N, C-alpha and C positions, 0 to 999 in steps of 0.2 A: 540572466538568460536561462531558459529551461530547454532541455532536450528531452523529447519523448522517445522512449525506446519500445520496440516490440519485445515481447518476453523472450523470444528465441535469440535476440541479439545481445543479451546481457551475459557477460562473462563474470561469474561470481568471484573469480580469482582477482578481478580488478577492483573489488570492493575492499576498502580499508576503513579503519576506525581511528578517530581522534582518541587521545587519552581520556579515560573515564572522568566524569564529573559526578558529584553527588546529585542524585535524581531528585526532582521536585516532588515526585509522587512517593509518599512515605513507604509504601509496600515494596518498592524497588530501590535497591541500594545505589546502583550506578547507571548512568546513561552514557552511551558512546555515540557520538555523531558519525554518520556514514560519510565517506568520500568515495567517489567513483573515478578511478584514474585510468585513462586509456593511453597514456604516454603522449597524447596530442593535447588533451585538456583534462582538467579535474573538476568534477561537479560535487556540490555539497549534499546531494541526495540523488536518488534514482527515481525517475518518473516513468511508469510503465503504462502503455495503452492497454486498457482492459478489453478483451474480446467478448462482445455481447452476441448471444444467439438471437434473441428477440426481445422486444419490449412492447408493453401495452400501455395505452394512455386512457385514463378514466377521469371524467370531470367530476369534481367533488367540492361543493361549497364555493363555487366560482373560482376554483383553483384546478390545476391539472396534475394528476398523480401519474407518474410513470413507474411501472413495475418492470424491472429489468431481469432477464435471465442470462446469467454469465455462462460462457462456454465451458463445458466440462474439461476439455483439453487444456484450456487456460488455467483452470483451477488446479489441475494436476501439475502443470508447469510452475505455478506459483508455489505450491507445496515443495516441489523439488528445489527450486531456487532458495526458498526460505531455509530448507534443511541444509543445503550446501553453504549458505552464508553463515548460519549459526554453528555448523560443525567446523567451519574455517576459523572460528574464534578459539578453538582448541580448549573448550571448557568441558568439564565432566558434569555440568549441570543439566537438568532435564530441559529439553527443548520444548517450548510452547509455540505451536504453529498458530499464533494469534492472527496473522494476516489471512492465511488459508481458512481457518475456522470462521472468521468474520464473514468472508466472502461466501463460504459454503452454507452457513447456518442462518445468517441474518437476511431477511427479505430486503432485497435492493429496491427500495421505494424512494422516489424523489419527487418533490413538489415544485410546480412552476406557476407563474402568474398567467402565462399564455401557453398555447400549445407549442412545444419545441419542434423545430424542423427536424432535428436529429438528436440523438442521445450519444454523447461520448463520455466515457468514464476513464479517469486516470488514477493510478495508484502511486502514491509517493512513499518510498522507503526512506525514512529520515534518520533512523538510528536504531540502536539496540539497547534494551533495558536488561538489567541483571538484578536478581534478588539473591538471597542466600542459597537457594536451591534450584532456581530456574532462570532461563534466558529466553528472550523473544524479540521480535522486531516491533518498532514503532512506525505506524503507517497512517496515512490519511487518504481518503477517497475524495476525488474532485469530479464534478460533473460539468460537461460543456465548457471545458477549460481552454477555449479558443476564442479570443485571446485573454479574457480576464478569468480570474479564479473565484469560484464560489465554494467555500469549504462546507461540506455537508456532514462529514463524519470525522471524528478524531478518535482513532482506535489506539488504545494503550491497554493491552490485556496482560 
């Protein structure tokens, strides 16, 4: 079961981590799986609805490219959430805002076989990675995740 949250509804104090495991990515020492506990239920990740300002659809080689503009207030809220989650780990390591930076600096472009009726983006926070000097979140972006999932990006910075 997936529960989609609006960014303002997430309480970072409800986010906990499993014990670390050795990370499969060599540059990062450990991986901590996220749990979100509301005292009513516990989830294995946090899925956030991404607030989109606008999107443009362009036909290209018999495919349809959607260029998405993510809401600036949403971006700032993600940065704040990411900061609070990572500071909650109580680490003296440098925080890498991998989720925020990805959403801010990468062009949000998605390809479709037919013109989509609407564009819905979701952001899944699945864990925390740790290197010798830095920490950051592991996230994935999903598009039109109602009801099936199409993974478009896998972000591990």
